[in-house]
C-alpha positions as CSV (number, residue, x, y, z in Angstrom):
1,M,0.1,0.0,0.1
2,N,1.4,3.7,-1.2
3,L,0.1,6.4,1.0
4,P,-0.1,9.9,-0.4
5,K,3.3,11.5,-0.4
6,T,4.1,15.0,0.3
7,A,4.1,17.7,-1.9
8,A,8.5,18.8,-0.7
9,D,9.3,14.6,0.4
10,A,12.9,16.0,0.5
11,P,15.9,15.1,2.7
12,A,16.0,17.8,5.3
13,A,19.5,19.3,6.5
14,A,21.1,17.1,7.9
15,A,23.8,19.7,10.7
16,H,22.4,19.6,14.1
17,A,23.5,21.4,17.1
18,D,23.3,20.8,21.0
19,Q,20.6,21.5,22.7
20,P,19.9,22.6,26.0
21,T,16.5,21.1,27.8
22,T,16.5,22.9,30.9
23,R,17.1,26.2,30.6
24,Q,15.0,28.1,32.8
25,F,14.6,32.1,32.0
26,S,14.1,34.7,34.7
27,R,11.0,36.6,34.8
28,R,13.2,39.8,34.2
29,E,14.3,38.1,30.8
30,L,11.0,36.8,29.5
31,L,9.8,40.8,30.1
32,N,12.9,41.7,28.5
33,L,12.1,39.4,25.9
34,A,8.2,40.7,25.1
35,R,9.3,43.9,25.8
36,S,11.9,43.9,22.5
37,A,10.2,44.9,18.7
38,T,12.6,42.7,17.5
39,V,12.1,39.7,19.2
40,A,12.4,37.0,16.5
41,P,9.6,33.9,16.7
42,I,9.9,31.8,19.7
43,V,10.2,27.9,18.8
44,A,11.8,26.1,22.3
45,A,9.6,26.8,25.6
46,P,11.4,29.1,27.3
47,V,9.8,29.1,30.8
48,L,10.1,25.5,31.8
49,A,12.2,22.9,32.6
50,V,12.3,19.9,30.8
51,S,13.4,16.8,32.5
52,Q,14.3,13.0,31.0
53,A,13.0,10.8,34.1
54,A,14.2,6.9,33.0
55,S,11.0,4.9,31.7
56,T,8.9,2.7,33.9
57,D,7.5,1.1,30.6
58,P,7.1,-2.5,30.4
59,S,6.7,-2.8,26.6
60,S,9.8,-4.4,24.8
61,E,8.7,-4.0,21.5
62,L,10.4,-0.9,19.4
63,I,6.5,0.0,18.0
64,Y,4.8,-0.5,21.4
65,M,7.3,1.1,24.3
66,S,7.1,4.6,25.3
67,A,8.4,7.8,23.5
68,T,10.6,8.4,26.5
69,K,11.8,4.6,26.9
70,L,12.5,4.8,23.1
71,A,14.4,8.1,23.3
72,G,16.6,6.6,26.2
73,L,17.3,3.6,24.2
74,I,18.3,6.1,21.5
75,R,20.6,8.3,23.3
76,A,22.2,5.0,24.6
77,K,23.0,3.7,21.0
78,K,20.8,0.4,21.5
79,V,18.7,1.9,18.5
80,S,19.0,4.2,15.9
81,A,16.9,6.7,14.8
82,M,17.0,5.2,11.2
83,E,15.6,1.3,12.6
84,A,12.3,3.5,14.7
85,V,11.3,5.2,12.0
86,E,11.5,2.1,9.7
87,A,9.9,-0.1,12.5
88,Y,7.2,2.7,12.9
89,I,6.7,3.2,8.7
90,D,6.1,-0.5,8.2
91,R,3.3,-0.6,11.0
92,Q,1.7,1.9,9.3
93,L,1.8,0.3,6.3
94,A,0.7,-2.7,7.9
95,V,-2.1,-1.6,9.6
96,N,-3.2,2.0,7.7
97,D,-5.5,0.3,5.5
98,R,-7.8,-0.6,7.4
99,L,-7.3,2.3,9.9
100,N,-7.6,5.4,7.6
101,A,-5.6,7.0,10.4
102,V,-2.9,8.6,8.6
103,V,-4.1,10.6,5.5
104,M,-0.4,12.2,3.9
105,N,3.2,10.6,4.9
106,S,6.6,12.6,5.1
107,Y,8.2,9.1,4.6
108,A,11.0,10.0,2.4
109,R,12.4,13.4,4.6
110,A,11.5,10.9,7.6
111,R,14.2,8.6,6.6
112,A,16.6,11.9,5.8
113,E,16.1,13.3,9.1
114,A,16.8,10.0,11.0
115,K,19.8,9.3,9.0
116,A,21.2,12.7,9.7
117,A,19.8,12.5,13.8
118,D,22.1,9.0,13.8
119,Q,25.1,11.4,12.3
120,A,25.0,14.1,15.0
121,A,24.2,11.2,17.0
122,A,27.8,9.5,16.6
123,R,29.6,12.9,16.8
124,G,27.9,13.7,19.9
125,N,25.4,16.2,19.4
126,W,21.7,15.5,20.5
127,M,18.7,17.8,19.7
128,G,17.3,17.0,22.6
129,P,14.9,14.7,24.8
130,L,13.2,13.3,21.4
131,H,16.2,12.9,19.3
132,G,14.9,10.3,16.8
133,V,11.7,9.6,17.9
134,P,8.9,9.2,15.1
135,M,5.7,10.8,15.5
136,T,3.2,11.7,13.4
137,I,0.5,15.2,13.7
138,K,-3.2,15.9,13.6
139,D,-3.7,17.1,10.0
140,S,-5.1,20.9,11.3
141,L,-1.9,21.4,12.7
142,D,0.6,23.1,10.0
143,T,3.9,21.4,9.1
144,E,6.6,22.8,6.9
145,G,6.7,21.4,3.6
146,V,4.4,18.7,4.1
147,I,0.8,19.1,2.7
148,T,-1.9,20.2,5.9
149,T,-5.8,20.3,4.7
150,G,-7.7,20.9,8.1
151,A,-9.7,18.2,6.2
152,T,-11.6,21.2,3.9
153,Y,-11.2,21.1,0.1
154,G,-9.9,24.6,0.1
155,R,-6.6,23.3,1.4
156,Q,-6.4,19.9,-0.2
157,Q,-3.0,21.0,-1.8
158,F,-1.9,23.8,0.6
159,V,1.6,23.1,2.0
160,P,2.3,25.7,4.8
161,K,5.7,27.4,4.9
162,Q,6.7,27.1,8.4
163,D,5.5,24.6,11.1
164,A,2.5,25.2,13.9
165,T,4.7,26.2,17.1
166,V,4.0,22.7,19.0
167,V,4.8,21.3,15.6
168,A,8.5,23.2,15.4
169,R,9.0,22.6,19.1
170,V,9.0,18.4,19.2
171,R,10.7,18.9,16.3
172,K,14.0,20.8,17.8
173,A,13.6,18.7,20.6
174,G,14.7,15.9,17.8
175,A,11.2,13.9,16.9
176,I,10.9,12.9,13.3
177,L,7.2,13.7,11.5
178,L,6.0,10.5,9.5
179,G,2.7,12.1,8.9
180,K,-0.5,13.6,9.2
181,T,-3.6,12.2,11.0
182,N,-7.2,12.5,9.9
183,T,-10.1,14.7,11.6
184,P,-12.9,16.2,10.8
185,E,-13.0,19.4,8.6
186,F,-12.0,22.7,10.7
187,T,-11.6,19.9,13.5
188,L,-15.6,20.3,13.7
189,G,-17.9,19.2,10.9
190,G,-17.8,15.6,10.1
191,L,-19.9,13.2,8.0
192,A,-23.6,13.3,8.2
193,G,-24.1,9.3,9.7
194,I,-20.2,8.6,10.3
195,N,-19.6,8.6,13.7
196,A,-15.7,9.0,13.0
197,A,-13.4,11.2,12.9
198,S,-14.3,11.9,8.7
199,N,-14.2,14.1,6.2
200,L,-15.2,14.4,2.2
201,L,-11.3,14.4,1.5
202,Y,-10.3,11.3,3.1
203,G,-13.5,9.6,4.4
204,S,-13.0,8.1,7.9
205,S,-10.9,6.4,10.2
206,H,-11.6,3.4,12.2
207,N,-11.0,2.1,15.5
208,P,-8.2,-0.4,16.5
209,Y,-10.2,-2.6,18.5
210,D,-13.0,-2.8,16.7
211,L,-12.7,-1.5,12.9
212,S,-16.8,-0.9,13.2
213,R,-16.3,1.3,16.2
214,T,-15.8,5.0,16.2
215,T,-11.9,6.6,16.9
216,S,-13.9,9.5,18.2
217,G,-13.0,12.9,17.2
218,S,-11.5,15.4,16.2
219,S,-8.1,13.8,17.0
220,G,-9.4,10.4,15.8
221,G,-7.0,9.6,13.2
222,A,-4.0,10.1,16.1
223,G,-5.6,8.2,18.6
224,A,-5.9,5.2,16.5
225,I,-2.2,5.1,14.7
226,V,-1.1,5.8,18.5
227,A,-2.8,3.3,20.0
228,A,-2.1,0.9,17.0
229,G,1.8,1.1,17.5
230,G,2.0,3.4,14.2
231,A,3.7,6.4,16.1
232,A,5.2,7.0,19.3
233,F,3.0,10.0,20.0
234,D,0.6,12.8,18.3
235,I,-0.6,16.7,19.1
236,G,-4.4,16.9,18.8
237,S,-6.3,19.3,19.8
238,D,-9.6,20.0,22.3
239,W,-11.9,22.5,21.9
240,G,-15.0,20.3,23.3
241,G,-13.1,16.7,24.0
242,S,-11.3,15.8,21.0
243,I,-8.3,15.0,22.7
244,R,-9.9,12.9,25.6
245,G,-12.3,11.2,23.6
246,P,-9.9,9.6,21.2
247,A,-7.5,8.6,24.3
248,H,-11.0,7.2,25.7
249,N,-12.0,5.6,22.9
250,N,-8.4,4.3,21.6
251,G,-7.2,3.1,24.4
252,I,-4.2,5.6,24.9
253,A,-2.9,8.4,27.1
254,G,-3.7,12.4,26.4
255,I,-3.6,15.6,28.0
256,K,-5.7,18.8,27.9
257,P,-3.3,21.2,29.1
258,T,-4.5,24.2,31.5
259,S,-6.3,26.8,29.2
260,V,-3.5,29.1,27.5
261,R,-0.6,27.2,28.4
262,V,0.1,25.8,25.2
263,P,-0.1,27.9,22.0
264,R,-2.6,27.8,19.3
265,T,-0.3,29.3,16.2
266,G,-0.3,26.9,13.5
267,H,-3.6,25.0,14.6
268,I,-6.6,25.7,11.8
269,V,-8.6,27.1,14.6
270,D,-6.2,29.3,16.4
271,Y,-6.2,32.0,18.9
272,G,-8.5,34.6,19.2
273,G,-12.4,35.1,19.6
274,L,-15.8,34.2,21.5
275,Y,-14.5,30.5,21.8
276,D,-10.0,31.4,22.2
277,L,-10.1,29.8,25.7
278,W,-11.8,26.6,25.0
279,Q,-8.8,25.3,22.4
280,Q,-6.1,23.7,24.0
281,L,-3.6,21.5,22.3
282,G,-1.7,18.7,24.1
283,P,-0.2,15.3,23.3
284,M,-1.7,11.7,22.7
285,T,0.6,9.0,23.9
286,R,0.5,5.1,24.8
287,R,2.0,6.1,28.2
288,V,1.4,8.7,30.9
289,E,5.0,9.3,31.3
290,D,5.4,10.4,27.5
291,L,2.1,13.1,28.5
292,S,5.0,14.6,31.2
293,L,7.9,14.9,28.7
294,I,6.4,16.1,25.7
295,T,3.7,19.2,27.2
296,P,6.4,21.4,28.8
297,I,7.9,20.9,25.3
298,I,5.4,22.4,23.8
299,S,4.2,24.6,26.5
300,G,5.2,28.3,27.0
301,P,4.7,31.7,24.9
302,D,5.7,31.8,21.5
303,F,4.5,35.7,21.3
304,R,2.3,35.2,18.4
305,D,-0.5,33.4,20.4
306,A,-1.8,36.8,22.5
307,S,-3.5,34.6,25.4
308,C,-0.3,32.2,25.7
309,A,0.7,32.5,29.7
310,P,4.2,31.9,31.2
311,V,3.6,29.7,33.9
312,P,5.9,27.2,35.4
313,W,5.9,23.9,35.0
314,A,5.2,21.6,38.4
315,D,6.9,18.1,38.6
316,P,4.4,15.6,38.6
317,A,7.0,13.3,40.1
318,A,6.9,16.0,43.6
319,V,3.1,15.1,44.1
320,N,2.8,13.5,47.4
321,L,-0.5,11.6,46.6
322,K,-1.1,10.7,50.5
323,K,-1.6,14.5,50.7
324,L,-4.3,14.6,48.0
325,K,-8.1,14.8,48.6
326,V,-10.2,13.0,46.0
327,A,-13.5,13.8,44.7
328,F,-15.6,11.4,42.1
329,F,-18.8,11.0,40.3
330,A,-19.9,8.3,38.7
331,A,-22.7,9.3,36.1
332,N,-23.3,13.4,35.7
333,G,-27.0,13.1,35.0
334,V,-27.0,15.0,32.1
335,T,-26.4,11.9,29.8
336,D,-27.0,8.2,29.9
337,T,-23.7,6.9,30.9
338,D,-23.4,2.6,30.7
339,D,-22.6,0.5,33.8
340,D,-19.1,-0.6,32.7
341,V,-18.2,3.1,32.1
342,K,-19.5,3.5,36.1
343,Q,-18.0,1.0,37.4
344,T,-14.6,1.7,36.2
345,V,-15.0,5.1,38.0
346,I,-15.9,3.6,41.1
347,Q,-13.2,1.2,40.6
348,V,-10.6,4.1,40.0
349,A,-12.0,5.7,43.4
350,K,-11.2,2.3,45.3
351,W,-7.7,2.0,43.9
352,L,-7.3,5.8,45.1
353,E,-8.8,5.0,48.8
354,G,-5.7,4.8,51.4
355,V,-3.2,6.1,48.7
356,T,-4.9,9.3,49.6
357,T,-6.6,11.6,52.1
358,S,-9.4,11.3,50.9
359,V,-11.9,9.8,48.6
360,T,-15.1,11.3,48.2
361,E,-18.1,10.8,46.1
362,D,-19.9,14.6,44.8
363,L,-21.3,15.6,41.9
364,P,-21.7,19.4,41.5
365,K,-24.8,18.7,38.9
366,A,-26.3,22.2,38.9
367,I,-22.6,23.6,38.1
368,L,-21.9,21.3,35.6
369,Q,-25.6,21.6,33.7
370,D,-24.8,25.7,33.7
371,L,-21.5,24.8,32.2
372,Y,-23.6,22.8,29.7
373,D,-26.0,24.7,28.8
374,S,-24.1,27.9,28.6
375,R,-21.8,26.5,26.3
376,T,-24.7,25.2,24.1
377,Q,-25.9,28.7,23.5
378,L,-22.3,30.0,23.0
379,T,-21.3,27.5,20.4
380,N,-24.8,28.0,18.3
381,A,-24.9,32.0,19.2
382,D,-24.1,33.3,15.4
383,A,-25.2,29.8,13.6
384,W,-21.8,28.9,13.4
385,A,-21.4,31.8,10.9
386,F,-17.5,31.8,12.3
387,Y,-17.4,28.5,10.2
388,Q,-18.6,30.0,7.2
389,R,-15.9,32.6,7.9
390,M,-13.0,29.8,8.1
391,A,-14.4,28.4,5.0
392,A,-14.4,31.3,3.0
393,K,-10.6,31.9,4.0
394,W,-9.6,28.9,2.9
395,G,-11.8,28.7,-0.2
396,T,-13.6,26.1,0.7
397,Q,-17.1,26.9,-1.3
398,N,-18.7,23.2,-0.4
399,F,-18.3,22.4,3.0
400,S,-19.3,19.1,5.2
401,P,-22.8,18.6,3.8
402,S,-23.9,17.7,7.5
403,V,-22.7,20.8,9.0
404,A,-24.4,22.9,5.7
405,E,-27.9,21.2,6.6
406,R,-27.2,21.6,10.6
407,M,-26.5,25.6,9.8
408,K,-30.0,25.6,7.8
409,S,-31.5,24.8,11.1
410,M,-30.3,27.2,12.9
411,T,-31.1,30.6,14.2
412,P,-28.4,33.2,15.7
413,I,-29.4,34.2,18.9
414,S,-28.9,38.2,19.8
415,T,-26.1,39.9,21.2
416,A,-27.6,40.9,24.6
417,E,-28.8,36.7,24.4
418,T,-24.9,35.9,23.6
419,V,-23.4,38.6,26.6
420,A,-26.3,37.0,29.0
421,A,-24.5,33.2,28.1
422,W,-20.9,34.2,28.4
423,E,-21.8,35.7,32.0
424,A,-23.7,32.7,33.2
425,A,-20.7,30.7,31.6
426,D,-18.3,32.9,33.8
427,D,-20.7,32.6,37.1
428,A,-20.8,28.9,36.7
429,K,-16.5,28.5,36.4
430,S,-16.6,30.9,39.2
431,R,-18.6,28.4,41.7
432,M,-16.7,25.1,39.9
433,L,-13.7,27.0,41.3
434,G,-15.5,27.2,45.2
435,W,-16.0,23.6,44.7
436,I,-12.8,22.2,43.6
437,S,-11.1,24.1,46.4
438,Q,-12.7,21.4,48.7
439,Y,-10.3,18.9,46.8
440,D,-7.2,17.9,44.6
441,V,-8.4,16.0,42.0
442,L,-11.2,14.9,40.6
443,I,-12.4,11.8,38.7
444,C,-14.8,11.0,36.2
445,P,-16.1,9.3,32.8
446,V,-14.6,11.0,29.8
447,S,-17.8,9.9,28.0
448,G,-21.2,7.8,28.7
449,K,-20.4,4.7,26.7
450,A,-16.9,2.9,25.2
451,A,-16.8,3.8,21.4
452,E,-20.1,3.4,19.7
453,V,-20.4,2.3,16.0
454,I,-19.1,3.8,13.2
455,D,-22.3,3.6,11.0
456,R,-25.2,5.6,12.1
457,P,-28.8,7.2,10.6
458,A,-28.0,10.3,9.1
459,S,-30.2,11.9,11.0
460,A,-29.2,10.5,13.8
461,A,-28.8,13.4,16.8
462,R,-25.2,14.1,16.7
463,P,-23.5,12.5,19.3
464,N,-22.2,16.0,21.2
465,A,-24.5,14.9,24.3
466,Y,-22.1,12.7,25.2
467,A,-19.2,14.2,25.0
468,W,-19.8,17.6,26.0
469,S,-21.7,16.8,29.0
470,Y,-18.7,15.2,30.5
471,T,-15.6,17.1,28.7
472,G,-16.8,20.6,27.2
473,A,-17.5,21.8,31.0
474,F,-13.6,21.9,31.6
475,N,-13.0,23.5,28.1
476,S,-15.3,26.0,29.7
477,T,-13.2,26.5,32.9
478,G,-10.2,26.0,30.8
479,W,-8.6,23.0,34.2
480,P,-6.0,20.8,33.1
481,V,-7.6,16.9,32.0
482,V,-5.7,13.8,31.5
483,V,-7.2,10.5,30.3
484,V,-5.6,7.6,30.6
485,R,-7.4,3.7,30.2
486,C,-8.6,2.1,33.6
487,G,-11.0,-0.6,32.6
488,T,-12.7,-2.6,29.6
489,S,-16.2,-2.5,28.1
490,A,-18.4,-5.3,29.3
491,D,-18.0,-7.6,26.2
492,G,-14.1,-7.5,27.1
493,K,-13.0,-5.6,23.9
494,L,-13.1,-1.7,24.2
495,P,-11.2,0.3,26.3
496,I,-12.8,2.8,28.6
497,G,-10.6,5.6,30.2
498,V,-11.1,8.3,33.2
499,Q,-11.1,11.7,33.1
500,I,-8.7,13.3,35.8
501,V,-9.0,16.4,36.5
502,A,-7.5,19.6,38.7
503,A,-7.7,23.2,39.2
504,P,-6.0,25.7,36.7
505,W,-1.8,25.0,36.0
506,R,-2.0,22.0,38.9
507,E,-0.8,19.2,35.6
508,D,1.2,17.9,38.2
509,I,-1.8,16.4,40.0
510,C,-3.6,14.9,37.0
511,L,-0.3,13.6,35.8
512,A,0.5,12.0,39.3
513,V,-2.4,10.2,39.5
514,A,-3.2,9.1,36.1
515,S,0.4,7.2,36.6
516,Y,-0.7,5.9,40.0
517,L,-4.0,4.2,38.0
518,E,-1.9,3.3,34.9
519,S,0.4,1.3,37.4
520,R,-2.9,-0.4,39.1
521,S,-5.0,-0.9,35.6
522,G,-2.2,-1.7,33.3
523,G,-3.3,1.5,31.0
524,W,-3.2,0.9,27.5
525,K,-3.2,-2.5,26.1
526,K,-2.5,-3.5,22.4
527,P,-4.5,-3.8,20.0
528,P,-5.6,-6.7,18.1
529,I,-5.0,-5.1,14.5
């Protein structure tokens, strides 16, 4: 099978220099940078210290081990970057015909970069903590020299001249791009009747645990290929659950960092507008340790995303679980929740008893309902005129039919109603902060169900209720959330993840708890494909 090639699939430059990975800028240095009128675009994340902890991943197969473990083996010269790249390319070629997860490859360039990385290593030069690690990137993120469609026809041959900030940062840290992964149009508009990451350009992606089941979206191609061992990691985007849903459905780990920690520059839905603070980018991996490695690499201001904040990164290894107060709920009362999902959350709560200060069942139902209602109002406020503006920007004349049909049935609300909904959302966010102040971490479902069937009646209701009622609330609050697999569906086939939620900027708590839960559940499991 031959995946489509890029428009510029050519060898990359071979020269690489050592890159420091623990540089921490002072507040004064940051202010001087921000004030300078001649500051060049910032690629590295200067405010965050990146450490490379030893891996605890038990996997021994190269394509299934964590990025952290693989990077360590490359640095120890037990595996070459070329060996890693070839292994992942072979895996993609073996499974992608069935998954339809990788929609554009950059294999020739990846091989050239792997060769250059090995030559640099032979001289003792290391690019960074991801030196030689193969990755894929969601097709909504710009990749220099590699076609990036955003799943819309107006960009079907669009070749960006520079990487999105997060892509530039992981590439500077040594990661090697193998290809782009499938997503709905503009990450928002899938195909009617197709309950998966799908679009008119590339079709739909499939779940590696059951090809008839959904990957979820919008980072569905990313979730599927990472779960199947076709990439060490991917970077997704999350506007209403688009990292967390695919992590849950595909049995991997994913993080939606605190709002404005990671710059959105170069994402097709980037900085700005009414929905600005909902959107966040984050890594998707098989193991939690990789989230701790990659998230600080991509974080910090780039001086283009005007919302991005220079907040220090706290080390998850420093979190003392015994001091944590845990809240949990197994159902939110907004949407139907299956027993196997409930039982997974209850089991997680039991695992945390005795290793934390307290575990309390507590559902802030009224606040979550208000967050859900205000989010729904704001999402529909302009009858998706924002989507039409994106289509016009890129020259797409015929966008996703399901979106077009939806727009016909929508009526924009007034400015006064929009502002009222905005105020209601902010009020609910404040009340939610008051609620979480009693606890350190919250455990709850990602969705009411494990992965559902892809094929569904075109007239069926949009499945957002399953996602937004659990995930959308934390886009509205902007809080950090990690998802890790902790259970299996009643039929023994499909993964079930849980959300691990903390207050703003406390990714360290989310990741520490996720790491413990992964050690109890086993986390990601090899799919049958």
